[in-house]
C-alpha positions in Angstrom: 20.0 -6.2 11.4 17.0 -4.7 13.1 14.0 -3.4 11.6 10.7 -2.1 13.0 7.9 -2.5 10.3 4.7 -0.7 10.4 1.7 -1.4 8.1 0.5 2.1 6.8 -2.2 3.6 5.0 0.3 6.3 4.0 3.5 7.6 5.2 6.2 10.3 4.2 9.6 11.5 5.4 10.6 15.1 5.3 14.0 16.7 5.7 13.9 20.5 6.6 10.4 20.8 5.6 10.8 19.2 2.0 9.3 15.8 1.6 12.1 13.3 0.7 9.7 10.1 0.4 6.1 9.3 0.3 3.9 6.2 0.0 0.3 5.3 0.0 -0.7 2.0 1.6 2.5 -0.2 2.3 5.1 -0.4 4.7 7.2 2.0 6.7 10.4 0.3 7.8 12.9 1.6 10.1 16.2 0.1 9.6 19.4 -0.3 12.0 22.6 -2.2 11.1 24.5 -3.9 13.7 28.4 -4.3 13.7 28.4 -7.8 12.5 26.0 -7.3 9.7 26.9 -7.4 6.0 25.4 -7.7 2.6 23.8 -10.9 3.3 21.9 -9.5 6.1 20.5 -6.6 3.9 19.3 -9.2 1.4 17.6 -11.3 3.9 15.7 -8.4 5.3 14.5 -7.2 1.9 13.4 -10.9 1.3 11.6 -11.0 4.5 9.9 -7.6 4.1 8.7 -8.4 0.6 7.2 -11.8 1.6 5.9 -10.7 5.3 2.1 -11.5 5.2 0.6 -8.8 7.2 -2.1 -7.3 4.9 -5.7 -8.6 4.9 -7.1 -10.9 2.2 -10.7 -11.3 1.2 -11.5 -13.1 4.4 -9.7 -10.2 6.5 -6.8 -12.4 7.6 -3.2 -11.1 7.4 -2.4 -13.4 4.4 -1.1 -10.9 1.8 2.4 -9.3 1.4 3.4 -5.9 0.1 4.3 -7.6 -3.3 0.8 -9.2 -3.4 -1.0 -5.7 -2.6 1.4 -3.7 -4.9 2.1 -1.4 -1.9 4.8 1.0 -1.3 7.9 0.7 0.9 9.3 3.6 2.7 12.7 2.6 4.2 14.3 5.0 6.9 17.5 4.6 8.6 17.1 4.6 12.4 20.4 3.8 14.5 18.3 4.2 17.8 16.6 0.8 17.2 19.8 -0.5 18.8 19.3 1.3 22.1 20.2 -0.3 25.1 18.8 1.1 28.4 19.9 -1.7 30.8 22.5 0.4 32.2 20.3 3.4 33.1 17.9 6.1 31.8 20.2 7.4 28.9 20.3 4.8 26.1 23.5 3.5 24.7 23.8 3.1 21.1 27.0 1.1 20.9 25.1 -1.9 19.4 24.5 0.2 16.3 27.0 -0.1 13.4 29.6 2.5 13.0 28.4 5.3 10.6 30.4 4.2 7.5 29.0 0.6 7.9 25.6 1.7 8.7 25.4 3.9 5.6 26.7 1.0 3.4 24.3 -1.4 4.8 21.3 0.9 4.5 22.4 1.8 0.9 22.5 -2.0 0.3 18.9 -2.5 1.8 17.7 0.3 -0.7 19.4 -1.4 -3.7 18.1 -4.8 -3.0 14.6 -3.5 -2.4 14.7 -1.2 -5.7 15.9 -4.4 -7.5 12.9 -6.3 -6.7 10.1 -3.8 -5.9 8.6 -1.2 -8.1 7.8 1.6 -5.4 10.6 2.0 -2.9 11.1 5.5 -1.2 13.6 6.4 1.2 14.9 8.9 3.9 18.5 10.1 4.2 20.9 8.4 6.2 22.1 10.5 9.1 19.5 13.2 8.4 17.2 14.8 11.0 14.1 13.4 9.5 10.5 14.0 10.4 8.4 11.0 9.6 4.7 11.2 9.5 2.5 7.9 9.3 -1.0 6.7 9.5 -0.6 3.1 11.1 -3.1 0.8 9.6 -4.5 -1.6 12.1 -2.3 -0.7 14.1 0.2 -3.2 12.9 3.7 -3.0 14.0 6.2 -5.9 13.8 9.9 -5.9 15.1 12.3 -7.9 12.9 15.8 -9.1 13.4 17.8 -10.9 10.8 21.2 -12.6 11.3 
């Protein structure tokens, strides 16, 4: 499973002009399932997200997690994280899970996150979404869990 994590001051996702999810300070997480992924990878990803120490402590060091600072999680599906551009200028997305598996694993990530964290917002799998964010830092971290 692939994720792109951005530490944000605020973020929101809209569909058709209507806000679907919004957080203040926290993590905006773009998620892509791969064909070999399963429930275990969804759980591992959430474990990593909740423990990832990328928020500043009193000394200004990245030493606090989203749980430590009681921040929000905005989780958005994004199959384009599996893009392969090695074959030319038009990306191939064959590295992404098929839509049925992708949806199931995105839902699993949301379920794991909601069971363990109080402020979880989401986009909509397969929707045309507009994401607005203020990246804090900027801090952007790529993650892959197997």
